[in-house]
LOVO-537370 format. One line per field, with one value per residue (C-alpha): x, z, y; residue in one letter. Coordinates in pm, 1 decimal, m for minus. Example, Ala and Ser with C-alpha at 12.3 -4.5 7.8 and 13.67 -1.06 7.14 Angstrom:
xx: c(1230.0, 1367.0)
zz: c(780.0, 714.0)
yy: c(m450.0, m106.0)
code: c(a, s)
end
This chain:
xx: c(4034.2, 3742.2, 3432.5, 3550.3, 3935.7, 3745.7, 3503.8, 3786.8, 3974.3, 3719.4, 3627.7, 4048.9, 3997.3, 3687.2, 3891.6, 4140.1, 3989.1, 3800.1, 4100.0, 4310.5, 4027.9, 3903.4, 4283.8, 4306.0, 3975.6, 4065.7, 4422.1, 4277.1, 4001.2, 4128.2, 4372.6, 4289.9, 3949.7, 3993.4, 4316.6, 4058.1, 3790.4, 4059.5, 4166.2, 3806.7, 3720.4, 4043.8, 3988.7, 3643.5, 3800.7, 3686.3, 4086.8, 3877.6, 3657.4, 3971.6, 4080.6, 3764.4, 3774.0, 4160.0, 4169.3, 4122.3, 4339.2, 4626.8, 4635.8, 4624.9, 4917.0, 4890.6, 5094.4, 4903.0, 4950.4, 5241.1, 5104.3, 4726.5, 4984.2, 5133.3, 4765.6, 4630.3, 4937.0, 4894.0, 4510.5, 4579.6, 4826.4, 4601.3, 4349.1, 4548.1, 4592.8, 4965.6, 4972.3, 4797.9, 4971.2, 5282.7, 5158.3, 5067.8, 5402.9, 5622.4, 5516.8, 5557.5, 5920.9, 6011.9, 5791.7, 5939.5, 6277.8, 6243.0, 6422.3, 6182.4, 6199.0, 5979.7, 5842.5, 5986.7, 5632.4, 5499.1, 5860.6, 5673.4, 5365.9, 5475.4, 5668.5, 5377.2, 5092.8, 5182.9, 5406.8, 5086.7, 5133.6, 5419.4, 5481.3, 5485.1, 5774.0, 5752.5, 5943.4, 6269.5, 6173.9, 5847.5, 6069.0, 6242.7, 5935.7, 5809.8, 5994.1, 5997.2, 5634.2, 5724.7, 5973.1, 5618.5, 5459.9, 5695.5, 5741.1, 5366.3, 5357.4, 5635.1, 5873.6, 6206.3, 6403.4, 6213.9, 6170.0, 6557.5, 6616.4, 6350.2, 6547.2, 6891.3, 6716.3, 6599.2, 6944.1, 7100.3, 6864.9, 6951.4, 7353.0, 7277.9, 7131.1, 7377.1, 7710.4, 7612.5, 7358.3, 7494.7, 7186.8, 7234.9, 6980.7, 7116.4, 7032.9, 6688.8, 6718.5, 6380.6, 6476.9, 6812.5, 6611.2, 6386.0, 6628.8, 6803.8, 6494.7, 6453.6, 6827.4, 6785.4, 6455.6, 6654.5, 6930.9, 7204.1, 7292.8, 7582.5, 7436.3, 7154.2, 7426.1, 7572.0, 7232.9, 7169.7, 7454.9, 7413.1, 7051.2, 7214.2, 7471.7, 7149.0, 6933.9, 7108.1, 6800.0, 6638.3, 6604.9, 6527.5, 6900.6, 7091.0, 6954.3, 6957.2, 7338.1, 7439.3, 7229.3, 7326.9, 7707.7, 7688.5, 7439.7, 7703.8, 8067.8, 8165.1, 8347.8, 8535.0, 8190.1, 8015.7, 8239.7, 8188.7, 7822.1, 7820.5, 8089.6, 7853.2, 7528.7, 7583.9, 7196.9, 7160.3, 7119.7, 7073.4, 6746.9, 6677.9, 6423.9, 6746.7, 6852.9, 6519.1, 6472.4, 6096.1, 6004.2, 5905.3, 5871.1, 5582.9, 5703.0, 5452.2, 5531.6, 5326.8, 5238.0, 5080.6, 4882.1, 4923.5, 5218.6, 5218.5, 4965.6, 5102.6, 4979.1, 5059.5, 5280.7, 5085.4, 5394.0, 5439.2, 5171.1, 5358.4, 5561.8, 5446.0, 5474.9, 5445.2, 5198.5, 5226.8, 4861.0, 4762.2, 4652.6, 4515.7, 4675.8, 5024.9, 5126.4, 5008.5, 4984.9, 5035.8, 4811.2, 4865.5, 4568.9, 4779.9, 5053.6, 5131.6, 5119.6, 5384.4, 5392.1, 5554.2, 5850.2, 5896.2, 6159.4, 6114.0, 5934.2, 5794.5, 5673.9, 6071.9, 6152.5, 5884.2, 5955.1, 6295.6, 6371.8, 6068.3, 6310.3, 6595.5, 6460.8, 6355.4, 6593.5, 6563.3, 6168.5, 6214.6, 6451.1, 6238.1, 5909.0, 6171.9, 6204.5, 5848.0, 5739.6, 6035.5, 5881.3, 5529.8, 5658.6, 5782.6, 5494.7, 5255.9, 5432.9, 5464.0, 5070.0, 5068.0, 5281.9, 4962.6, 4686.5, 4738.6, 4403.9, 4462.2, 4837.8, 4767.9, 4440.7, 4725.3, 4986.4, 4687.5, 4558.9, 4840.3, 4935.8, 4648.5, 4688.2, 5061.1, 4965.6, 5200.8, 5180.2, 5011.9, 5048.2, 5162.2, 5178.4, 4896.5, 4825.9, 5195.9, 5163.4, 5372.9, 5554.6, 5690.2, 5730.5, 5756.5, 5720.8, 5833.4, 5737.4, 5899.2, 5644.0, 5636.9, 5545.9, 5155.2, 4848.5, 4754.6, 4464.7, 4627.9, 4473.7, 4616.9, 4500.1, 4566.7, 4693.5, 4689.7, 5035.4, 4968.7, 4926.2, 4543.5, 4372.4, 4265.7, 3972.6, 4151.1, 4156.5, 4333.4, 4027.6, 4159.8, 4287.2, 4417.2, 4817.7, 5032.5, 5416.9, 5620.2, 5936.7, 6273.2, 6033.9, 5941.7, 5601.7, 5510.9, 5184.4, 5130.1, 4880.3, 4745.9, 4625.5, 4458.5, 4283.5)
zz: c(1868.4, 1593.2, 1634.1, 1348.6, 1546.4, 1834.3, 1680.1, 1538.0, 1848.7, 2008.9, 1711.7, 1768.9, 2144.8, 2131.5, 1872.2, 2107.1, 2424.0, 2227.8, 2067.8, 2421.1, 2608.8, 2342.5, 2325.1, 2686.0, 2712.2, 2402.6, 2565.0, 2895.9, 2744.5, 2500.7, 2565.4, 2941.0, 2922.5, 2645.7, 2892.1, 3161.9, 2951.5, 2799.0, 3188.3, 3306.3, 3008.4, 3123.8, 3506.1, 3377.4, 3180.8, 2842.4, 2690.8, 2363.8, 2384.5, 2418.7, 2065.1, 1915.6, 2022.1, 1981.8, 1635.9, 1394.4, 1609.1, 1614.3, 1267.7, 1136.2, 1118.4, 1348.3, 1598.8, 1868.6, 1687.3, 1855.3, 2227.0, 2134.2, 1935.1, 2282.0, 2436.3, 2185.6, 2193.7, 2558.7, 2551.2, 2242.6, 2511.6, 2775.2, 2571.7, 2470.5, 2139.6, 2033.8, 1714.9, 1734.2, 2009.0, 1824.3, 1508.6, 1715.1, 1934.1, 1630.4, 1472.5, 1799.9, 1786.5, 1422.3, 1512.1, 1834.5, 1708.1, 1377.7, 1382.0, 1463.1, 1264.1, 1405.3, 1133.7, 1289.2, 1310.5, 1512.4, 1726.9, 1809.7, 1891.5, 2167.1, 2309.4, 2282.2, 2373.7, 2480.9, 2445.8, 2294.0, 1985.7, 1889.0, 1776.8, 2068.7, 2056.6, 2333.2, 2691.5, 2751.4, 2943.7, 2739.6, 2418.5, 2589.1, 2782.9, 2400.7, 2341.2, 2676.8, 2612.0, 2237.0, 2377.4, 2632.5, 2306.4, 2105.0, 2399.5, 2452.0, 2109.1, 2143.1, 1940.0, 2100.3, 1898.8, 1814.6, 2208.0, 2213.5, 1974.8, 2181.7, 2427.7, 2310.2, 2165.2, 2471.3, 2661.7, 2334.9, 2365.2, 2719.0, 2633.8, 2374.5, 2625.5, 2908.1, 2655.4, 2385.3, 2510.1, 2848.7, 3056.3, 3354.4, 3276.6, 3410.2, 3192.8, 3285.9, 3469.8, 3378.3, 2998.3, 3133.6, 3302.1, 3034.7, 2809.2, 3064.9, 3092.5, 2718.5, 2676.2, 2908.6, 2731.0, 2469.1, 2606.6, 2614.2, 2917.0, 2848.3, 2744.0, 2979.2, 3266.8, 3127.2, 3108.1, 3465.4, 3578.3, 3465.6, 3594.8, 3960.8, 3893.5, 3812.3, 4118.5, 4355.1, 4599.2, 4318.3, 4588.1, 4288.9, 4079.3, 4349.5, 4212.2, 3898.9, 3898.8, 4050.8, 3825.3, 3512.6, 3646.6, 3677.9, 3353.9, 3150.0, 3264.7, 3460.2, 3746.8, 3875.2, 3902.3, 4035.0, 4317.7, 4370.5, 4367.8, 4605.2, 4842.9, 4845.4, 4890.1, 5081.0, 5158.2, 4831.7, 4733.0, 4395.1, 4352.2, 4156.4, 3899.5, 3773.3, 3581.3, 3540.8, 3197.3, 3239.4, 3403.3, 3269.6, 3435.0, 3439.6, 3449.3, 3572.0, 3449.9, 3658.4, 3562.1, 3844.0, 3840.2, 3687.6, 3581.6, 3743.6, 3590.2, 3412.7, 3558.8, 3576.8, 3881.6, 4082.8, 4204.2, 3840.8, 3607.8, 3272.7, 3351.3, 3398.6, 3662.1, 3736.6, 4027.6, 4170.0, 4128.4, 4416.4, 4351.9, 4598.1, 4420.0, 4544.0, 4437.4, 4318.4, 4386.0, 4122.3, 4235.5, 4040.9, 4120.7, 4258.6, 4268.4, 4508.4, 4474.2, 4476.8, 4515.5, 4310.3, 4369.5, 4236.6, 3984.9, 3821.2, 3866.7, 3545.5, 3812.1, 3987.1, 3615.3, 3502.7, 3780.2, 3761.1, 3358.6, 3346.6, 3701.2, 3456.2, 3235.8, 3453.5, 3360.0, 3009.4, 3009.5, 3256.4, 3008.7, 2713.1, 2907.2, 3090.7, 2692.2, 2601.2, 2903.8, 2704.6, 2378.3, 2514.2, 2690.3, 2348.7, 2130.9, 2348.1, 2383.4, 2018.6, 2045.6, 2286.5, 2140.5, 1877.8, 2146.5, 2522.4, 2607.9, 2284.6, 2436.5, 2755.6, 2672.2, 2409.0, 2707.1, 2998.4, 2685.3, 2603.0, 2946.5, 3047.0, 2708.5, 2849.6, 2991.6, 3046.9, 2797.2, 3001.3, 2705.4, 2801.7, 2754.7, 3047.4, 3048.3, 3157.1, 3486.4, 3787.0, 3851.5, 3711.9, 3921.6, 3840.9, 4008.1, 3893.2, 3918.0, 3816.6, 3759.5, 3594.4, 3255.5, 3200.4, 3148.3, 3502.7, 3562.4, 3728.7, 3861.2, 4000.0, 4331.9, 4377.6, 4704.3, 4893.2, 5045.6, 5372.9, 5190.8, 5209.8, 4893.9, 4689.2, 4580.7, 4221.6, 4059.2, 3737.5, 3573.6, 3583.7, 3245.6, 3162.0, 3056.6, 2966.1, 3085.1, 2826.5, 2963.3, 2966.8, 2832.7, 2980.3, 2974.4, 2973.2, 3153.5, 3184.1, 3408.2, 3422.8, 3760.7, 3737.5, 4056.6)
yy: c(10864.8, 10902.4, 10663.0, 10452.6, 10361.0, 10326.6, 10042.1, 9905.6, 9859.6, 9761.3, 9456.5, 9361.1, 9306.9, 9125.6, 8899.1, 8901.4, 8772.0, 8502.8, 8383.9, 8368.0, 8229.6, 7959.9, 7885.1, 7804.4, 7626.3, 7419.2, 7353.0, 7258.3, 7015.8, 6798.8, 6562.2, 6543.1, 6468.1, 6197.6, 6057.4, 6049.0, 5888.8, 5610.3, 5514.2, 5448.4, 5212.5, 5060.7, 5053.7, 4899.3, 4660.2, 4793.1, 4838.3, 4724.6, 5029.2, 5243.1, 5132.7, 5186.2, 5602.8, 5630.3, 5471.5, 5757.1, 5983.9, 5718.2, 5687.2, 6022.6, 6270.6, 6517.9, 6727.3, 6458.7, 6155.4, 5997.9, 6036.8, 5886.6, 5618.9, 5554.7, 5496.0, 5318.8, 5075.7, 5026.9, 4946.3, 4698.4, 4526.9, 4551.1, 4366.5, 4144.4, 4258.3, 4181.5, 4216.4, 4533.9, 4682.6, 4645.0, 4793.0, 5083.5, 5146.7, 5024.7, 5334.8, 5555.0, 5436.7, 5574.5, 5883.2, 5975.4, 5919.1, 6140.1, 6440.2, 6728.5, 7062.1, 7293.4, 7594.5, 7959.4, 8038.6, 7725.6, 7791.8, 8184.4, 8075.3, 7810.8, 8121.4, 8369.5, 8080.0, 7739.2, 7410.2, 7250.5, 7422.2, 7216.5, 6854.1, 6611.1, 6405.3, 6210.7, 6214.0, 6078.1, 5825.0, 5712.8, 5681.5, 5376.5, 5181.5, 5198.5, 4914.2, 4741.4, 4706.1, 4635.9, 4326.1, 4201.0, 4241.3, 3987.5, 3776.1, 3727.7, 3632.8, 3319.6, 3576.3, 3560.4, 3663.6, 4017.2, 4041.2, 4048.9, 4305.7, 4546.3, 4514.0, 4599.6, 4905.8, 5010.1, 5005.1, 5103.9, 5453.4, 5460.3, 5457.9, 5738.1, 5950.5, 5896.7, 5892.8, 6112.1, 6333.4, 6351.1, 6304.2, 6141.9, 5777.6, 5442.7, 5126.6, 4947.6, 4656.1, 4522.5, 4502.8, 4321.0, 4067.7, 4034.7, 3945.8, 3711.6, 3509.0, 3506.4, 3420.7, 3115.7, 2983.7, 2959.0, 2736.9, 3020.1, 3038.2, 3213.5, 3523.1, 3468.3, 3458.4, 3820.0, 4044.5, 3858.7, 3974.7, 4347.9, 4336.0, 4237.3, 4546.5, 4812.2, 4684.2, 4395.8, 4462.7, 4241.0, 3902.6, 3634.1, 3770.6, 3555.3, 3210.6, 3329.7, 3433.4, 3110.8, 2893.3, 3048.8, 3098.8, 2709.8, 2648.4, 2843.4, 2637.1, 2991.2, 2798.1, 3107.5, 3352.5, 3031.1, 3021.2, 3406.8, 3362.4, 3081.9, 3266.3, 3560.4, 3391.8, 3107.8, 3087.3, 3010.4, 2601.1, 2413.1, 2313.3, 1966.4, 2149.4, 2363.0, 2033.1, 1885.6, 1810.4, 1704.3, 2065.3, 2416.9, 2731.4, 2963.8, 3326.2, 3569.7, 3948.0, 4154.5, 4542.7, 4696.2, 5035.9, 5393.1, 5575.8, 5886.9, 6151.3, 6521.1, 6799.1, 7178.8, 7254.1, 7488.7, 7703.4, 7704.5, 7649.3, 7741.6, 7406.3, 7051.3, 6838.7, 6458.4, 6339.5, 5980.9, 5797.4, 5608.0, 5223.0, 5035.2, 4696.4, 4690.2, 4358.1, 4010.0, 3663.9, 3427.8, 3133.5, 2764.6, 2494.3, 2195.5, 2328.1, 2626.0, 2998.8, 3281.2, 3673.8, 3931.0, 4101.9, 4425.9, 4510.2, 4824.4, 5172.8, 5354.7, 5627.8, 5678.3, 5692.2, 5905.1, 6144.6, 6186.6, 6212.3, 6555.0, 6692.6, 6651.5, 6832.5, 7092.4, 7360.1, 7376.3, 7400.6, 7691.1, 7886.6, 7819.3, 7956.1, 8254.5, 8278.7, 8298.7, 8541.6, 8790.2, 8733.9, 8807.8, 9124.9, 9213.9, 9170.2, 9324.2, 9591.2, 9674.0, 9621.6, 9846.1, 10178.2, 10153.1, 10070.5, 10116.0, 9895.7, 9646.0, 9544.3, 9533.3, 9277.6, 9091.7, 9040.7, 8956.3, 8708.4, 8580.5, 8445.7, 8310.9, 8076.6, 8017.6, 7673.7, 7352.7, 7080.3, 6820.5, 6555.9, 6216.3, 5859.7, 5836.9, 5469.3, 5308.1, 5107.9, 5203.7, 4924.2, 4582.3, 4286.5, 3941.1, 3592.6, 3274.9, 2865.4, 2541.5, 2291.4, 1977.9, 1941.3, 1990.1, 2212.1, 2420.1, 2677.8, 2966.3, 3307.4, 3599.9, 3774.3, 4166.7, 4271.3, 4558.8, 4731.8, 4543.3, 4215.8, 4174.1, 4111.0, 4404.7, 4238.6, 4296.1, 3968.1, 3800.3, 3604.5, 3223.9, 3069.4, 2730.1, 2734.3, 2494.0, 2419.1, 2223.4, 2025.7, 2249.6, 2549.7, 2897.9, 2994.4, 3355.3, 3549.0, 3857.4, 4062.7, 4416.6, 4550.8, 4906.4, 4998.4)
code: c(m, n, i, n, s, m, k, s, a, a, s, a, i, r, t, l, a, i, l, f, f, g, l, v, a, l, g, c, a, t, f, d, h, q, a, d, q, a, r, t, l, i, r, n, r, k, a, d, q, v, l, a, q, y, k, e, k, a, w, k, e, s, d, d, q, l, v, y, l, f, d, y, g, m, a, a, h, i, a, g, n, y, a, e, s, n, r, a, l, i, l, a, d, k, l, s, e, v, k, d, y, h, s, l, s, r, i, a, g, s, l, l, l, n, e, g, m, v, q, y, k, g, d, d, y, e, k, v, i, v, n, a, v, l, a, l, n, f, l, m, m, g, e, y, d, s, a, l, v, e, t, r, k, l, n, r, k, l, y, q, y, k, f, e, a, k, r, p, y, e, q, n, p, f, a, h, y, l, a, g, m, i, w, e, a, d, r, k, f, d, d, a, y, i, d, y, k, k, a, y, e, l, f, p, q, y, a, p, l, k, e, d, l, v, r, l, a, s, a, s, g, r, e, e, d, l, k, k, w, q, e, q, f, p, e, v, k, a, k, p, e, w, k, d, k, k, a, g, e, l, v, f, i, y, q, q, g, w, g, p, r, k, r, p, d, p, e, s, p, r, l, p, k, l, f, p, i, y, s, h, t, d, k, a, k, l, v, v, e, g, a, g, e, v, r, t, e, f, l, y, s, v, e, v, t, a, i, k, t, l, t, d, q, y, a, a, l, v, a, k, r, v, a, g, i, a, t, k, a, v, v, a, d, q, i, r, q, k, n, e, t, l, g, q, l, a, w, i, g, m, n, l, a, d, r, a, d, t, r, q, w, s, t, l, p, e, t, f, q, l, a, r, m, y, l, p, a, g, t, y, k, i, r, a, e, g, l, s, d, q, g, a, s, s, g, e, d, m, e, p, i, e, i, k, v, k, p, g, k, k, t, f, v, t, w, r, s, v, r)
end
C-alpha cells in the first residue's frame, strides 16, 4: 500500500470512529437526559415547566415527536391543564395509529446501528393508555360523552390486539370501571351495570365492585342478577344513600407513582428492558372535612401491563437484533476485503452503536386507584394524604381544595403522587 492509500485509509478510520462513537454518545444522552429532567420537574411540582421545555419538540415533526407528545400531554394533565393535555394526546393517538412505512435506507440503518434511527411508534401499552388519560381529561372537564368514547376506543384496541393481531392482551378493568361510573352518573343504569360486570370479570379482586353490582342490578331492574349477586355477596347490604336523591358522590381517582423505566437489558444491552421504580407513596387517604375519610383501593397496574407487553414482544425484538448482527457482519466483511483495519473498525463501531431503544412514555403512573364516598349535597373542603406501603404517612399530600357535591350527581377529582 502506498503512502497516499495509507493516509486515505487512516482518514477513513478516523471518520468512522468519530461517526460511531458520536452516535453512541448522542443516542445515550438525548431522550434519557430530557426524560430525567422532566420527571425531576414533576417531582418538584413544576409540571408547567415541562410544557415549556417540551413545547417545540412535541409539535415539531420528527422521529421522536410521539414520545415527546406523550410526556407533554401527561405533564399538562398533572398540571390540571386538561384541554392542552387533550390537544397533545389526541395528536399522539393519531400518530401512533398511522401505518408506518420506513424507507429501506432507514431500516438498514436501524439494523446496522440501532432502533433509535427509525420513527418511534409507541409500545402497545402506551397506545392503549393514551385513551385512558384522554378519558380522564374529558371527565375532569365534565365532558362525559367524550370520556365514554375514549374508554370504548381503549377496549376496541385491546380487542383488535387480541383477536386480529393475536397478541394475548386482556381488556382493561380500569376503562370498564371508569365507563361504569360515567354511565351511572348519567343515570343510564343498565349500561353502567354491563361495564361494572365486565370490570368484575377482569378483576374480581376489586372489592367495591361487590356493592356496585348489587346496586346497579337493583337500579337497572335485573332481578335475576340481583338475586345471584346477593347470594354471592351476602355481606353486601343495601345502603340508604344509594337511593337518596339529596345525596351525591365524590369519586377520587388516584394516580400513584411512576411507571417502569426502560433501560438496556444488562444481560443483552442491544435489547430494552423495563425496570420498576420504587415509590415511597403507595396509597392515598381521601379526607373530607366534617364528613370522614376513605382509603384508595388498587384497580389497575400500568407497571405490570407494561412489563408483560414488552416481554410478549421480546422474541420479535431478539429476531430483529439477530438480523442486525448478520447485516453488520456482511457490511464489515465487504469493507474488510478492501481494507482489513477499516473492516475491523467498522465491525467494532457498528456493534458499539447498536444499543437498545430506550424511548418510552416516561411520565406514566405506576397504578390507578380509586376511592368513593357518598355525601349530602353541599360544598366541602377535601385533601388527600399519601401513605406508605405500611400505612404510615408518606409526607406527600394533595393540597386542600374545595369541591361542590350536587344531589344525584358524581363529582370527580384526580391526584397524582410522584415520590
